C-alpha positions in Angstrom: 86.2 89.6 20.6 84.0 86.7 19.7 81.5 85.5 22.7 79.4 82.3 22.2 75.8 83.0 22.3 75.0 81.4 25.5 77.9 82.7 27.4 77.6 85.5 30.0 79.9 88.1 31.1 82.1 87.2 33.9 80.5 88.1 37.4 82.0 91.0 39.0 82.5 91.0 42.8 79.5 91.9 45.0 79.5 95.7 45.6 80.7 95.4 49.2 83.5 93.1 48.3 85.1 95.8 46.3 88.2 97.2 47.4 88.8 94.4 50.1 90.2 90.9 49.8 86.9 88.9 49.5 87.0 85.8 51.9 85.9 82.5 50.5 83.8 82.1 53.6 80.4 83.6 53.2 80.0 84.2 57.0 83.0 86.3 57.0 81.9 88.1 53.9 78.5 88.8 55.5 80.2 90.3 58.4 82.1 92.5 56.3 79.0 93.7 54.2 77.2 94.5 57.6 80.3 96.5 59.2 80.4 98.6 56.0 76.6 99.2 56.0 76.9 100.9 59.4 77.5 104.6 58.2 74.4 104.4 56.0 72.0 103.0 58.5 73.6 105.3 61.1 72.8 108.3 59.2 69.3 107.2 58.8 68.7 106.3 62.4 70.7 109.4 63.6 68.8 112.0 61.8 65.5 110.2 62.7 66.5 110.0 66.5 67.7 113.5 66.4 64.2 114.7 65.1 62.6 112.8 67.8 64.7 114.5 70.4 64.4 117.8 69.1 60.6 117.4 69.2 60.9 116.8 72.9 63.0 119.6 73.6 60.7 122.1 71.9 57.2 120.7 72.6 58.1 118.2 75.7 57.4 114.8 75.9 53.6 115.4 75.8 54.0 116.2 72.2 53.6 112.6 71.1 49.9 112.7 72.4 49.1 115.9 70.7 51.1 115.6 67.4 48.0 114.4 65.3 45.7 117.4 66.5 48.5 120.0 66.1 49.2 118.8 62.5 45.7 118.9 61.4 44.7 122.2 63.3 47.6 123.7 64.8 49.1 127.1 63.9 52.4 127.1 62.3 53.2 130.3 64.2 53.4 128.3 67.5 56.5 126.1 68.3 54.5 123.0 69.3 53.2 122.4 65.7 56.9 122.4 64.5 57.6 120.0 67.4 54.8 118.0 66.0 56.3 118.0 62.6 59.5 117.2 63.6 58.2 114.2 65.8 56.2 112.9 62.6 59.4 112.9 60.4 61.5 111.4 63.1 59.1 108.5 63.5 58.6 108.1 59.8 62.4 108.0 59.1 62.8 105.2 61.9 59.9 103.3 60.0 61.9 103.3 57.1 64.6 101.1 58.6 63.6 97.7 57.6 63.4 98.4 53.8 66.7 100.5 54.1 68.4 97.6 55.7 67.0 94.9 53.4 67.8 97.1 50.4 71.4 97.9 51.5 72.1 94.2 52.4 70.6 92.9 49.2 72.7 95.6 47.2 75.9 94.5 49.0 75.3 90.8 47.9 74.3 91.2 44.4 74.2 94.6 43.2 71.4 97.3 42.1 69.4 94.2 40.5 69.0 92.9 44.1 68.2 96.2 45.8 64.7 96.6 44.8 63.9 93.1 45.7 65.4 93.5 49.1 63.6 96.8 49.7 60.4 95.5 48.9 60.8 92.5 51.1 61.6 95.1 53.7 58.4 96.9 53.2 56.5 93.5 54.0 58.3 93.0 57.1 57.0 96.5 57.9 53.5 95.3 57.7 54.0 92.9 60.6 56.4 95.3 62.9 59.2 92.9 61.8 61.8 95.4 62.7 65.3 95.7 61.4 65.7 91.7 61.9 63.0 91.2 59.2 64.9 93.7 57.1 68.1 91.7 57.4 66.1 88.4 56.6 64.6 90.0 53.5 68.0 91.2 52.4 69.5 88.1 52.6 66.8 86.4 50.6 66.7 88.9 47.9 70.5 88.8 47.5 70.8 85.1 47.7 68.1 84.9 45.1 69.6 87.5 42.7 73.0 85.8 42.8 71.3 82.5 41.8 69.3 84.2 39.1 72.5 85.9 37.8 74.4 82.8 37.5 71.8 81.5 34.6 73.3 81.4 31.2 71.6 83.7 28.9 72.4 85.2 25.4 74.5 88.3 25.8 71.8 90.8 24.2 69.3 89.7 26.9 71.6 90.4 30.0 70.7 94.2 30.0 66.9 93.9 30.2 67.2 90.8 32.6 69.6 92.8 35.0 67.3 95.8 35.1 63.8 94.1 35.1 63.6 90.4 35.0 65.8 89.6 38.0 64.4 92.5 40.4 60.8 91.5 39.3 61.2 87.7 39.9 63.6 88.1 43.0 61.0 90.7 44.5 58.2 88.2 44.1 60.1 85.4 45.5 61.4 87.5 48.5 57.6 88.8 49.3 56.5 85.2 49.1 59.3 83.8 51.4 58.8 86.8 54.0 55.1 86.9 53.8 54.6 83.0 54.1 57.5 82.0 56.3 58.5 84.7 58.4 55.2 86.8 59.1 53.2 83.6 60.5 55.7 82.8 62.9 56.2 86.4 63.9 52.2 86.6 64.5 52.0 83.4 66.3 54.8 84.4 68.8 53.2 87.7 69.3 50.0 86.2 69.9 51.5 83.7 72.7 53.3 86.7 74.2 50.1 88.7 74.4 48.6 85.8 76.4 51.3 85.1 78.7 52.5 88.8 79.7 49.4 89.6 81.9 49.8 86.6 84.1 53.3 87.2 84.4 52.6 90.5 86.5 50.8 88.4 89.2 54.0 86.6 90.2 57.6 87.6 90.9 58.2 91.3 90.1 61.9 90.6 89.5 60.9 87.9 86.8 58.3 90.1 85.3 60.9 92.9 84.9 63.5 90.5 83.4 61.2 89.2 80.8 60.0 92.7 79.8 63.7 93.8 79.6 64.7 90.9 77.4 61.6 91.5 75.0 62.4 95.5 74.9 66.2 94.8 73.8 65.5 91.7 71.6 64.8 93.6 68.3 64.9 97.2 69.5 61.5 98.4 68.5 60.6 95.5 66.3 57.5 93.0 66.9 58.7 91.6 70.1 60.1 94.9 71.6 56.7 96.8 70.5 54.9 94.0 72.3 56.4 94.7 75.6 56.1 98.3 75.0 52.4 98.3 74.1 51.7 96.0 77.1 53.2 98.7 79.3 51.6 101.8 77.7 48.2 99.9 77.6 48.4 99.4 81.4 49.3 103.1 81.9 46.6 104.2 79.8 43.8 102.0 80.8 44.4 101.1 84.5 47.0 103.7 86.0 48.1 102.2 89.2 51.3 101.8 90.8 52.1 98.2 89.3 51.7 99.4 85.8 53.3 102.6 86.6 56.3 100.3 87.7 56.1 97.9 84.6 56.2 101.3 82.5 59.5 102.4 84.3 60.9 98.8 83.8 60.2 99.1 80.0 61.8 102.5 79.7 64.8 101.7 81.6 65.4 98.5 79.7 65.0 100.2 76.3 67.6 102.9 77.6 70.3 100.1 78.0 71.5 99.2 74.4 72.2 102.9 73.1 73.9 103.9 76.4 76.0 100.9 76.9 77.3 100.9 72.9 78.0 104.8 73.4 80.0 103.8 76.5 81.8 101.1 75.0 82.9 103.0 72.1 84.9 105.2 74.4 86.1 102.4 76.9 87.5 100.2 74.1 87.8 102.3 70.9 89.9 100.0 69.1 87.0 97.3 68.9 84.9 99.6 66.6 85.0 101.3 63.5 85.7 105.1 63.1 81.9 105.4 61.9 80.9 103.4 64.8 82.8 105.5 67.3 81.4 108.7 65.6 77.9 107.6 65.8 78.3 106.5 69.6 78.7 110.3 70.4 75.2 110.8 69.8 73.8 107.3 70.6 73.6 107.9 74.4 71.0 110.8 73.7 68.8 108.2 72.1 69.0 106.1 74.9 68.3 108.9 77.3 65.1 109.7 75.1 63.7 106.3 75.2 64.6 105.7 71.4 65.9 102.2 71.4 66.2 102.2 67.7 69.4 104.4 68.5 71.4 101.0 68.9 70.3 99.4 65.6 73.2 100.6 63.5 75.5 98.8 66.0 73.2 95.7 65.9 73.1 95.7 62.0 77.0 95.7 61.9 77.4 93.0 64.6 74.1 91.5 65.6 75.4 88.3 67.2 77.3 90.4 69.8 75.3 93.4 70.3 71.7 91.9 70.6 72.8 89.3 73.3 74.7 91.7 75.1 72.0 94.2 75.1 69.2 91.6 76.4 71.6 90.6 79.2 71.7 94.3 80.5 68.0 95.0 79.7 67.0 91.9 81.6 69.2 93.1 84.7 67.7 96.6 84.5 64.0 95.4 84.2 64.5 93.0 87.2 65.9 95.8 89.3 63.3 98.5 88.3 60.6 96.1 89.2 62.4 95.2 92.5 63.1 98.7 93.6 59.5 99.9 92.7 60.6 102.8 90.4 57.6 104.3 88.7 56.9 106.3 85.5 53.7 107.9 84.6 54.5 109.0 81.0 54.6 106.8 78.0 57.3 108.8 76.0 60.2 110.8 76.4 62.4 108.9 78.8 64.4 111.1 81.1 62.8 114.1 79.2 59.8 113.0 81.3 61.6 112.8 84.6 59.1 115.0 86.3 56.9 111.8 85.9 59.3 109.3 87.4 59.0 107.9 90.8 62.1 106.9 92.8 64.5 108.4 90.2 67.8 107.5 92.1 66.9 103.9 92.2 65.7 104.1 88.6 69.1 105.4 87.5 71.0 102.9 89.5 69.1 100.0 87.7 69.9 101.7 84.2 73.5 102.0 85.4 73.7 98.4 86.4 72.2 97.2 83.1 74.7 99.7 81.1 77.6 98.1 83.1 76.6 94.3 82.2 75.9 95.2 78.4 79.0 97.0 78.1 81.2 94.4 80.0 79.6 91.4 77.9 80.1 93.4 74.5 83.5 94.3 75.3 84.3 90.5 76.0 82.7 89.3 72.9 84.3 91.7 70.7 87.7 91.2 72.3 87.3 87.5 71.1 87.0 88.8 67.6 90.1 91.1 67.8 90.4 95.0 67.3 89.2 96.5 64.1 91.9 97.2 61.5 93.8 100.6 61.8 92.1 103.6 60.5 94.1 103.7 57.3 93.3 100.2 56.5 89.6 100.9 57.2 89.7 103.7 54.7 91.1 101.4 52.0 88.4 99.0 52.5 85.7 101.5 51.8 87.3 103.9 49.5 86.7 104.1 45.7 89.1 102.4 43.5 91.0 105.6 42.8 91.2 106.5 46.2 92.5 103.0 47.2 95.5 103.4 44.8 96.2 106.8 46.6 96.2 105.1 49.9 98.3 102.2 48.8 100.8 104.6 47.3 100.6 107.1 50.0 
């Protein structure tokens, strides 16, 4: 068949559109891409979270302060050294979330030619602790740039090298430039402002202080804003160990527990609002909440950020305010309920967490109910199956 020199091959559907009926509405297509990415993000987060939990089980929550020394000088005949290794591996896995999220989303939009550009943009997001939200931003930018570049008409013989090298290179440079010049300065300015505002906040209303810290911790789930609140609490406990700072630490820990616990509960209360993969992940997500690993809620947040994050922030604000009002204390900086021996007024602490979980679960169910239930299991399998498997499902 003859092809004119300047024609290019017809564009194939985006990888995440294959096997489903793509909607013309970019918002609906993006939502579908994010939902179908949940199993991949969930696997990374689940493995990383379980490694951290196992390190606490073997070495206790204090392992976080001893890990560096044990890895350098510890004996591999001792369990604590292995616990330190597990903690290092788990934390490293969680640190990979921004480039993984960015690379996956970019791939879903434009294929493998966008994946590298998205991952590089996610790595830049790691440099300023942008978290998974920076990964989502970088993935969107890289995917959009790759789609635009692919539409440029080129001679057929150049399309191979263009797809393999030129588009990834140009899209990667452009994505890094956008993330570094547009997103990073805004995040850094916001963090500087928060650093100045948090200390005076402790001089006023305890409930207001707890509410703000709870909102921050749940805003981006161990991203830049969440880490600012956690660092503020940890610094207080380390530098000036007093009852106020112990209460602030308790408020931060309690609020961070809310999103994973709530999402795990929601998958049980209203199963039809979640995919099969989300329900499976929900069976272990509660453990990450109990261990003070807020990243445990990220797979849910990636799949549905506009519902999951506001619901989590509402519950975190309630829990933070109640914890500060009740005066619960936490003298440990890691481990969550694994550090229960360092917890003051534990029953009130649990009550504050339970109240936040109830708020988040209720809001999340209401918001997801407005969207409607997830398609039946067989339809979900057809949406994500390979072309051959899709034919089998339809025929069967």
